VMD Tcl script that builds the backbone (N, CA, C; Angstrom):
set m [mol new atoms 423]
animate dup $m
set s [atomselect $m all]
$s set {name element resname resid chain x y z} {
  {N N MET 1 A 0.849 -1.170 0.000}
  {CA C MET 1 A 0.000 0.000 0.000}
  {C C MET 1 A 0.895 1.234 0.000}
  {N N THR 2 A 0.641 2.123 -0.915}
  {CA C THR 2 A 1.443 3.335 -0.999}
  {C C THR 2 A 0.843 4.420 -0.119}
  {N N ALA 3 A 1.709 5.266 0.360}
  {CA C ALA 3 A 1.248 6.372 1.206}
  {C C ALA 3 A 0.494 7.381 0.351}
  {N N MET 4 A -0.582 7.902 0.914}
  {CA C MET 4 A -1.389 8.874 0.205}
  {C C MET 4 A -0.756 10.261 0.366}
  {N N ALA 5 A -0.616 10.975 -0.748}
  {CA C ALA 5 A -0.079 12.328 -0.687}
  {C C ALA 5 A -1.127 13.238 -0.048}
  {N N PHE 6 A -0.667 14.269 0.614}
  {CA C PHE 6 A -1.601 15.203 1.242}
  {C C PHE 6 A -1.089 16.623 1.094}
  {N N ASP 7 A -2.015 17.544 1.173}
  {CA C ASP 7 A -1.692 18.962 1.121}
  {C C ASP 7 A -1.660 19.475 2.556}
  {N N PRO 8 A -0.494 19.849 3.060}
  {CA C PRO 8 A -0.393 20.296 4.461}
  {C C PRO 8 A -1.346 21.438 4.805}
  {N N LYS 9 A -1.580 22.348 3.891}
  {CA C LYS 9 A -2.483 23.466 4.187}
  {C C LYS 9 A -3.917 22.972 4.373}
  {N N THR 10 A -4.341 22.074 3.508}
  {CA C THR 10 A -5.690 21.523 3.623}
  {C C THR 10 A -5.812 20.706 4.902}
  {N N LEU 11 A -4.800 19.904 5.172}
  {CA C LEU 11 A -4.820 19.085 6.385}
  {C C LEU 11 A -4.858 19.960 7.635}
  {N N ALA 12 A -4.052 20.997 7.682}
  {CA C ALA 12 A -4.021 21.893 8.847}
  {C C ALA 12 A -5.369 22.555 9.052}
  {N N SER 13 A -5.971 23.012 7.984}
  {CA C SER 13 A -7.278 23.658 8.086}
  {C C SER 13 A -8.336 22.675 8.592}
  {N N THR 14 A -8.321 21.469 8.057}
  {CA C THR 14 A -9.281 20.443 8.471}
  {C C THR 14 A -9.059 20.053 9.931}
  {N N TRP 15 A -7.799 19.881 10.313}
  {CA C TRP 15 A -7.471 19.514 11.695}
  {C C TRP 15 A -7.940 20.605 12.665}
  {N N ASN 16 A -7.691 21.853 12.338}
  {CA C ASN 16 A -8.110 22.955 13.208}
  {C C ASN 16 A -9.629 23.005 13.335}
  {N N SER 17 A -10.338 22.784 12.237}
  {CA C SER 17 A -11.809 22.751 12.293}
  {C C SER 17 A -12.286 21.601 13.162}
  {N N PHE 18 A -11.664 20.459 13.000}
  {CA C PHE 18 A -12.007 19.284 13.802}
  {C C PHE 18 A -11.782 19.565 15.291}
  {N N GLN 19 A -10.640 20.117 15.642}
  {CA C GLN 19 A -10.318 20.409 17.041}
  {C C GLN 19 A -11.314 21.407 17.637}
  {N N ARG 20 A -11.714 22.414 16.862}
  {CA C ARG 20 A -12.676 23.395 17.356}
  {C C ARG 20 A -14.048 22.771 17.601}
  {N N ALA 21 A -14.365 21.692 16.910}
  {CA C ALA 21 A -15.664 21.035 17.068}
  {C C ALA 21 A -15.723 20.184 18.335}
  {N N LEU 22 A -14.587 19.889 18.926}
  {CA C LEU 22 A -14.528 19.034 20.121}
  {C C LEU 22 A -14.549 19.867 21.400}
  {N N PRO 23 A -15.043 19.282 22.493}
  {CA C PRO 23 A -15.022 20.006 23.770}
  {C C PRO 23 A -13.625 20.055 24.410}
  {N N VAL 24 A -12.711 19.228 23.917}
  {CA C VAL 24 A -11.319 19.226 24.393}
  {C C VAL 24 A -10.406 19.090 23.185}
  {N N ARG 25 A -9.146 19.464 23.351}
  {CA C ARG 25 A -8.174 19.261 22.266}
  {C C ARG 25 A -7.648 17.839 22.341}
  {N N LEU 26 A -7.523 17.207 21.196}
  {CA C LEU 26 A -6.882 15.899 21.135}
  {C C LEU 26 A -5.386 16.154 21.018}
  {N N ALA 27 A -4.772 16.336 22.173}
  {CA C ALA 27 A -3.348 16.648 22.269}
  {C C ALA 27 A -2.887 16.246 23.660}
  {N N ALA 28 A -1.604 16.271 23.867}
  {CA C ALA 28 A -1.065 15.949 25.186}
  {C C ALA 28 A -1.734 16.822 26.243}
  {N N ILE 29 A -2.032 16.224 27.383}
  {CA C ILE 29 A -2.680 16.926 28.492}
  {C C ILE 29 A -1.585 17.431 29.425}
  {N N HIS 30 A -1.660 18.725 29.766}
  {CA C HIS 30 A -0.596 19.321 30.582}
  {C C HIS 30 A -1.065 19.846 31.935}
  {N N THR 31 A -2.374 20.081 32.101}
  {CA C THR 31 A -2.847 20.657 33.359}
  {C C THR 31 A -3.964 19.801 33.948}
  {N N GLN 32 A -4.194 19.973 35.234}
  {CA C GLN 32 A -5.271 19.262 35.910}
  {C C GLN 32 A -6.633 19.640 35.311}
  {N N ALA 33 A -6.800 20.917 34.988}
  {CA C ALA 33 A -8.065 21.368 34.391}
  {C C ALA 33 A -8.293 20.695 33.035}
  {N N ASP 34 A -7.239 20.605 32.213}
  {CA C ASP 34 A -7.363 19.909 30.923}
  {C C ASP 34 A -7.689 18.433 31.144}
  {N N HIS 35 A -7.071 17.848 32.156}
  {CA C HIS 35 A -7.322 16.445 32.486}
  {C C HIS 35 A -8.789 16.238 32.861}
  {N N GLU 36 A -9.315 17.101 33.694}
  {CA C GLU 36 A -10.711 16.970 34.117}
  {C C GLU 36 A -11.671 17.094 32.932}
  {N N ARG 37 A -11.382 18.032 32.033}
  {CA C ARG 37 A -12.229 18.173 30.833}
  {C C ARG 37 A -12.113 16.941 29.941}
  {N N ALA 38 A -10.917 16.407 29.811}
  {CA C ALA 38 A -10.716 15.217 28.985}
  {C C ALA 38 A -11.448 14.011 29.575}
  {N N VAL 39 A -11.391 13.847 30.885}
  {CA C VAL 39 A -12.098 12.747 31.545}
  {C C VAL 39 A -13.603 12.896 31.345}
  {N N GLU 40 A -14.099 14.118 31.480}
  {CA C GLU 40 A -15.527 14.352 31.278}
  {C C GLU 40 A -15.933 13.990 29.845}
  {N N PHE 41 A -15.128 14.398 28.877}
  {CA C PHE 41 A -15.423 14.075 27.476}
  {C C PHE 41 A -15.327 12.567 27.242}
  {N N MET 42 A -14.331 11.926 27.843}
  {CA C MET 42 A -14.198 10.471 27.690}
  {C C MET 42 A -15.442 9.773 28.244}
  {N N ASN 43 A -15.944 10.236 29.370}
  {CA C ASN 43 A -17.156 9.644 29.932}
  {C C ASN 43 A -18.350 9.822 28.994}
  {N N GLN 44 A -18.427 10.975 28.339}
  {CA C GLN 44 A -19.494 11.195 27.363}
  {C C GLN 44 A -19.346 10.237 26.183}
  {N N LEU 45 A -18.110 10.051 25.716}
  {CA C LEU 45 A -17.874 9.100 24.630}
  {C C LEU 45 A -18.213 7.680 25.058}
  {N N LEU 46 A -17.878 7.329 26.303}
  {CA C LEU 46 A -18.211 5.993 26.813}
  {C C LEU 46 A -19.713 5.761 26.800}
  {N N ASP 47 A -20.489 6.807 27.097}
  {CA C ASP 47 A -21.951 6.688 27.041}
  {C C ASP 47 A -22.416 6.322 25.639}
  {N N VAL 48 A -21.745 6.853 24.634}
  {CA C VAL 48 A -22.137 6.631 23.238}
  {C C VAL 48 A -21.549 5.324 22.700}
  {N N VAL 49 A -20.269 5.119 22.923}
  {CA C VAL 49 A -19.558 3.976 22.331}
  {C C VAL 49 A -19.783 2.697 23.119}
  {N N GLY 50 A -19.776 2.806 24.450}
  {CA C GLY 50 A -19.915 1.618 25.285}
  {C C GLY 50 A -18.802 0.624 25.009}
  {N N ASP 51 A -19.155 -0.641 24.856}
  {CA C ASP 51 A -18.186 -1.709 24.598}
  {C C ASP 51 A -18.051 -2.036 23.120}
  {N N ASP 52 A -18.687 -1.254 22.253}
  {CA C ASP 52 A -18.717 -1.534 20.820}
  {C C ASP 52 A -17.411 -1.090 20.163}
  {N N GLU 53 A -16.490 -2.035 19.979}
  {CA C GLU 53 A -15.195 -1.720 19.382}
  {C C GLU 53 A -15.310 -1.350 17.907}
  {N N GLU 54 A -16.454 -1.625 17.294}
  {CA C GLU 54 A -16.682 -1.294 15.886}
  {C C GLU 54 A -17.375 0.070 15.722}
  {N N HIS 55 A -17.716 0.719 16.826}
  {CA C HIS 55 A -18.399 2.018 16.759}
  {C C HIS 55 A -17.490 3.016 16.053}
  {N N GLU 56 A -18.097 3.923 15.295}
  {CA C GLU 56 A -17.319 4.882 14.517}
  {C C GLU 56 A -16.503 5.845 15.382}
  {N N LEU 57 A -16.828 5.975 16.668}
  {CA C LEU 57 A -16.055 6.834 17.570}
  {C C LEU 57 A -15.131 6.047 18.493}
  {N N ALA 58 A -15.035 4.734 18.299}
  {CA C ALA 58 A -14.205 3.895 19.175}
  {C C ALA 58 A -12.732 4.301 19.117}
  {N N ASP 59 A -12.233 4.640 17.932}
  {CA C ASP 59 A -10.826 5.057 17.817}
  {C C ASP 59 A -10.571 6.358 18.566}
  {N N MET 60 A -11.534 7.285 18.508}
  {CA C MET 60 A -11.373 8.538 19.238}
  {C C MET 60 A -11.352 8.266 20.745}
  {N N LEU 61 A -12.231 7.379 21.195}
  {CA C LEU 61 A -12.257 7.009 22.615}
  {C C LEU 61 A -10.928 6.399 23.026}
  {N N GLU 62 A -10.389 5.529 22.195}
  {CA C GLU 62 A -9.107 4.890 22.503}
  {C C GLU 62 A -7.983 5.922 22.566}
  {N N LEU 63 A -7.954 6.846 21.609}
  {CA C LEU 63 A -6.936 7.897 21.597}
  {C C LEU 63 A -7.048 8.788 22.831}
  {N N LEU 64 A -8.253 9.206 23.151}
  {CA C LEU 64 A -8.458 10.048 24.327}
  {C C LEU 64 A -8.066 9.301 25.597}
  {N N GLY 65 A -8.427 8.031 25.677}
  {CA C GLY 65 A -8.027 7.216 26.828}
  {C C GLY 65 A -6.518 7.147 26.975}
  {N N GLN 66 A -5.803 7.036 25.855}
  {CA C GLN 66 A -4.337 6.993 25.901}
  {C C GLN 66 A -3.755 8.323 26.362}
  {N N LEU 67 A -4.326 9.422 25.893}
  {CA C LEU 67 A -3.854 10.746 26.333}
  {C C LEU 67 A -4.059 10.925 27.835}
  {N N ILE 68 A -5.213 10.478 28.326}
  {CA C ILE 68 A -5.505 10.559 29.765}
  {C C ILE 68 A -4.557 9.653 30.542}
  {N N GLU 69 A -4.360 8.450 30.038}
  {CA C GLU 69 A -3.449 7.514 30.711}
  {C C GLU 69 A -2.031 8.078 30.772}
  {N N ASP 70 A -1.569 8.692 29.685}
  {CA C ASP 70 A -0.235 9.297 29.677}
  {C C ASP 70 A -0.115 10.371 30.751}
  {N N TYR 71 A -1.122 11.239 30.846}
  {CA C TYR 71 A -1.103 12.295 31.866}
  {C C TYR 71 A -1.101 11.680 33.263}
  {N N GLU 72 A -1.990 10.716 33.486}
  {CA C GLU 72 A -2.122 10.129 34.815}
  {C C GLU 72 A -0.874 9.354 35.229}
  {N N SER 73 A -0.196 8.740 34.282}
  {CA C SER 73 A 1.014 7.992 34.642}
  {C C SER 73 A 2.112 8.931 35.130}
  {N N GLN 74 A 2.065 10.188 34.701}
  {CA C GLN 74 A 3.054 11.160 35.138}
  {C C GLN 74 A 2.619 11.973 36.352}
  {N N HIS 75 A 1.292 12.105 36.581}
  {CA C HIS 75 A 0.817 13.048 37.591}
  {C C HIS 75 A -0.056 12.465 38.694}
  {N N CYS 76 A -0.502 11.245 38.556}
  {CA C CYS 76 A -1.437 10.693 39.535}
  {C C CYS 76 A -0.798 9.551 40.313}
  {N N ALA 77 A -1.288 9.343 41.527}
  {CA C ALA 77 A -0.685 8.375 42.433}
  {C C ALA 77 A -1.332 6.990 42.393}
  {N N LEU 78 A -2.262 6.753 41.459}
  {CA C LEU 78 A -2.864 5.421 41.403}
  {C C LEU 78 A -1.812 4.406 40.988}
  {N N PRO 79 A -1.884 3.208 41.541}
  {CA C PRO 79 A -0.887 2.197 41.206}
  {C C PRO 79 A -1.028 1.752 39.758}
  {N N ASP 80 A 0.101 1.345 39.174}
  {CA C ASP 80 A 0.089 0.779 37.831}
  {C C ASP 80 A -0.305 -0.679 37.992}
  {N N ALA 81 A -1.575 -0.958 37.756}
  {CA C ALA 81 A -2.087 -2.293 38.039}
  {C C ALA 81 A -3.267 -2.620 37.139}
  {N N GLU 82 A -3.667 -3.865 37.197}
  {CA C GLU 82 A -4.857 -4.310 36.488}
  {C C GLU 82 A -6.078 -3.613 37.100}
  {N N PRO 83 A -7.162 -3.454 36.302}
  {CA C PRO 83 A -8.356 -2.775 36.808}
  {C C PRO 83 A -8.882 -3.343 38.130}
  {N N ALA 84 A -8.901 -4.662 38.278}
  {CA C ALA 84 A -9.391 -5.257 39.528}
  {C C ALA 84 A -8.499 -4.861 40.707}
  {N N GLN 85 A -7.186 -4.778 40.484}
  {CA C GLN 85 A -6.267 -4.374 41.546}
  {C C GLN 85 A -6.477 -2.910 41.917}
  {N N VAL 86 A -6.730 -2.067 40.911}
  {CA C VAL 86 A -7.008 -0.658 41.184}
  {C C VAL 86 A -8.286 -0.547 42.011}
  {N N LEU 87 A -9.291 -1.333 41.642}
  {CA C LEU 87 A -10.543 -1.311 42.389}
  {C C LEU 87 A -10.321 -1.767 43.830}
  {N N HIS 88 A -9.545 -2.831 44.023}
  {CA C HIS 88 A -9.209 -3.271 45.389}
  {C C HIS 88 A -8.547 -2.137 46.171}
  {N N PHE 89 A -7.584 -1.488 45.556}
  {CA C PHE 89 A -6.860 -0.391 46.193}
  {C C PHE 89 A -7.819 0.728 46.608}
  {N N LEU 90 A -8.690 1.145 45.676}
  {CA C LEU 90 A -9.625 2.224 45.976}
  {C C LEU 90 A -10.637 1.822 47.040}
  {N N MET 91 A -11.065 0.580 47.022}
  {CA C MET 91 A -11.986 0.101 48.063}
  {C C MET 91 A -11.309 0.178 49.427}
  {N N GLU 92 A -10.053 -0.228 49.483}
  {CA C GLU 92 A -9.317 -0.181 50.748}
  {C C GLU 92 A -9.150 1.262 51.221}
  {N N GLN 93 A -8.815 2.168 50.289}
  {CA C GLN 93 A -8.622 3.573 50.635}
  {C C GLN 93 A -9.904 4.217 51.145}
  {N N HIS 94 A -11.061 3.746 50.673}
  {CA C HIS 94 A -12.354 4.309 51.059}
  {C C HIS 94 A -13.096 3.433 52.064}
  {N N ASP 95 A -12.398 2.413 52.563}
  {CA C ASP 95 A -12.965 1.502 53.565}
  {C C ASP 95 A -14.312 0.927 53.106}
  {N N LEU 96 A -14.313 0.372 51.897}
  {CA C LEU 96 A -15.533 -0.184 51.317}
  {C C LEU 96 A -15.483 -1.707 51.279}
  {N N LYS 97 A -16.644 -2.297 51.371}
  {CA C LYS 97 A -16.821 -3.746 51.202}
  {C C LYS 97 A -17.470 -3.991 49.848}
  {N N GLN 98 A -17.487 -5.237 49.406}
  {CA C GLN 98 A -18.083 -5.583 48.118}
  {C C GLN 98 A -19.530 -5.100 48.020}
  {N N ALA 99 A -20.270 -5.217 49.089}
  {CA C ALA 99 A -21.686 -4.837 49.085}
  {C C ALA 99 A -21.880 -3.358 48.750}
  {N N HIS 100 A -20.874 -2.534 49.057}
  {CA C HIS 100 A -20.975 -1.109 48.770}
  {C C HIS 100 A -20.932 -0.797 47.272}
  {N N LEU 101 A -20.480 -1.751 46.451}
  {CA C LEU 101 A -20.320 -1.502 45.020}
  {C C LEU 101 A -21.411 -2.140 44.159}
  {N N VAL 102 A -22.405 -2.741 44.779}
  {CA C VAL 102 A -23.479 -3.384 44.022}
  {C C VAL 102 A -24.199 -2.372 43.125}
  {N N ALA 103 A -24.418 -1.171 43.608}
  {CA C ALA 103 A -25.116 -0.156 42.810}
  {C C ALA 103 A -24.337 0.193 41.540}
  {N N GLU 104 A -23.013 0.216 41.613}
  {CA C GLU 104 A -22.189 0.558 40.462}
  {C C GLU 104 A -21.950 -0.627 39.532}
  {N N LEU 105 A -21.833 -1.828 40.098}
  {CA C LEU 105 A -21.383 -2.965 39.299}
  {C C LEU 105 A -22.454 -4.006 38.990}
  {N N GLY 106 A -23.519 -4.041 39.761}
  {CA C GLY 106 A -24.554 -5.055 39.530}
  {C C GLY 106 A -24.783 -5.868 40.783}
  {N N THR 107 A -24.864 -7.162 40.625}
  {CA C THR 107 A -25.118 -8.039 41.762}
  {C C THR 107 A -23.851 -8.294 42.571}
  {N N GLN 108 A -24.044 -8.875 43.743}
  {CA C GLN 108 A -22.909 -9.240 44.600}
  {C C GLN 108 A -21.973 -10.211 43.876}
  {N N SER 109 A -22.544 -11.132 43.099}
  {CA C SER 109 A -21.698 -12.098 42.383}
  {C C SER 109 A -20.876 -11.409 41.294}
  {N N VAL 110 A -21.424 -10.394 40.629}
  {CA C VAL 110 A -20.672 -9.649 39.613}
  {C C VAL 110 A -19.504 -8.918 40.276}
  {N N VAL 111 A -19.758 -8.298 41.410}
  {CA C VAL 111 A -18.693 -7.603 42.141}
  {C C VAL 111 A -17.584 -8.596 42.486}
  {N N SER 112 A -17.949 -9.740 42.995}
  {CA C SER 112 A -16.974 -10.770 43.365}
  {C C SER 112 A -16.177 -11.246 42.150}
  {N N GLU 113 A -16.865 -11.490 41.034}
  {CA C GLU 113 A -16.176 -11.950 39.823}
  {C C GLU 113 A -15.182 -10.912 39.319}
  {N N ILE 114 A -15.545 -9.644 39.375}
  {CA C ILE 114 A -14.634 -8.578 38.939}
  {C C ILE 114 A -13.416 -8.524 39.852}
  {N N LEU 115 A -13.654 -8.538 41.146}
  {CA C LEU 115 A -12.544 -8.441 42.099}
  {C C LEU 115 A -11.616 -9.649 42.046}
  {N N ASN 116 A -12.144 -10.786 41.628}
  {CA C ASN 116 A -11.327 -12.001 41.527}
  {C C ASN 116 A -10.756 -12.201 40.128}
  {N N GLY 117 A -10.964 -11.223 39.239}
  {CA C GLY 117 A -10.387 -11.283 37.909}
  {C C GLY 117 A -11.078 -12.222 36.938}
  {N N ARG 118 A -12.260 -12.699 37.283}
  {CA C ARG 118 A -12.986 -13.605 36.391}
  {C C ARG 118 A -13.904 -12.862 35.433}
  {N N ARG 119 A -14.068 -11.563 35.635}
  {CA C ARG 119 A -14.931 -10.747 34.777}
  {C C ARG 119 A -14.269 -9.389 34.599}
  {N N GLN 120 A -14.364 -8.863 33.380}
  {CA C GLN 120 A -13.816 -7.537 33.082}
  {C C GLN 120 A -14.842 -6.454 33.465}
  {N N ILE 121 A -14.356 -5.287 33.770}
  {CA C ILE 121 A -15.215 -4.136 34.029}
  {C C ILE 121 A -15.631 -3.570 32.670}
  {N N ASN 122 A -16.943 -3.412 32.473}
  {CA C ASN 122 A -17.403 -2.869 31.187}
  {C C ASN 122 A -17.390 -1.337 31.223}
  {N N ALA 123 A -17.710 -0.726 30.091}
  {CA C ALA 123 A -17.628 0.737 29.957}
  {C C ALA 123 A -18.573 1.452 30.922}
  {N N ARG 124 A -19.805 0.969 31.071}
  {CA C ARG 124 A -20.770 1.610 31.974}
  {C C ARG 124 A -20.266 1.523 33.412}
  {N N GLN 125 A -19.773 0.353 33.799}
  {CA C GLN 125 A -19.268 0.170 35.156}
  {C C GLN 125 A -18.049 1.062 35.397}
  {N N ALA 126 A -17.165 1.150 34.395}
  {CA C ALA 126 A -15.968 1.988 34.533}
  {C C ALA 126 A -16.363 3.441 34.762}
  {N N LYS 127 A -17.365 3.886 34.049}
  {CA C LYS 127 A -17.810 5.275 34.193}
  {C C LYS 127 A -18.373 5.524 35.592}
  {N N THR 128 A -19.218 4.622 36.076}
  {CA C THR 128 A -19.810 4.841 37.398}
  {C C THR 128 A -18.761 4.728 38.501}
  {N N LEU 129 A -17.809 3.808 38.341}
  {CA C LEU 129 A -16.722 3.713 39.324}
  {C C LEU 129 A -15.856 4.974 39.299}
  {N N ALA 130 A -15.577 5.472 38.102}
  {CA C ALA 130 A -14.771 6.688 37.970}
  {C C ALA 130 A -15.444 7.863 38.669}
  {N N GLN 131 A -16.753 7.973 38.498}
  {CA C GLN 131 A -17.487 9.050 39.161}
  {C C GLN 131 A -17.464 8.873 40.673}
  {N N ARG 132 A -17.639 7.655 41.130}
  {CA C ARG 132 A -17.655 7.406 42.576}
  {C C ARG 132 A -16.319 7.760 43.224}
  {N N PHE 133 A -15.214 7.367 42.566}
  {CA C PHE 133 A -13.903 7.545 43.170}
  {C C PHE 133 A -13.173 8.805 42.696}
  {N N GLY 134 A -13.740 9.526 41.744}
  {CA C GLY 134 A -13.113 10.748 41.259}
  {C C GLY 134 A -11.830 10.513 40.481}
  {N N VAL 135 A -11.807 9.430 39.699}
  {CA C VAL 135 A -10.653 9.100 38.880}
  {C C VAL 135 A -11.107 8.945 37.437}
  {N N SER 136 A -10.168 8.751 36.567}
  {CA C SER 136 A -10.479 8.512 35.164}
  {C C SER 136 A -11.032 7.102 34.984}
  {N N ALA 137 A -12.007 6.964 34.100}
  {CA C ALA 137 A -12.536 5.639 33.776}
  {C C ALA 137 A -11.462 4.765 33.142}
  {N N ALA 138 A -10.419 5.387 32.602}
  {CA C ALA 138 A -9.345 4.633 31.950}
  {C C ALA 138 A -8.639 3.665 32.898}
  {N N VAL 139 A -8.619 3.943 34.197}
  {CA C VAL 139 A -7.939 3.040 35.130}
  {C C VAL 139 A -8.697 1.723 35.304}
  {N N PHE 140 A -9.955 1.686 34.858}
  {CA C PHE 140 A -10.754 0.477 35.002}
  {C C PHE 140 A -10.915 -0.292 33.698}
  {N N ILE 141 A -10.333 0.221 32.625}
  {CA C ILE 141 A -10.517 -0.411 31.304}
  {C C ILE 141 A -9.216 -1.044 30.847}
}
mol reanalyze $m
mol bondsrecalc $m
mol representation Tube
mol addrep $m
């Protein structure tokens, strides 16, 4: 496959129009305020895209998640761990039991399966957990 030629002026104009249409810039995140706006936008995208990897906005969600993850790896104190381990950590920090997470995750058995690594956290659950703990949904995905 050959690379497609492009006109830098046309590309720049299109990129700038695209960026202006978004509530956040798709660029490296440098401030806490930018991070908060990016997390809010990611949560909105999660509402639309959910778990559908074929959704037309799935790539944008993935890119935004990576930008948030890059910022958080440099600025946030959450452990670098699997989502279930992060959830365990946050539960311990907030003195929570499994029963406290039924509203966010579903039944008691679903909570147990997630914490034991037998079930993945889905997009809706990640969003509600992120809101509860005040972190990015990316730490649960």
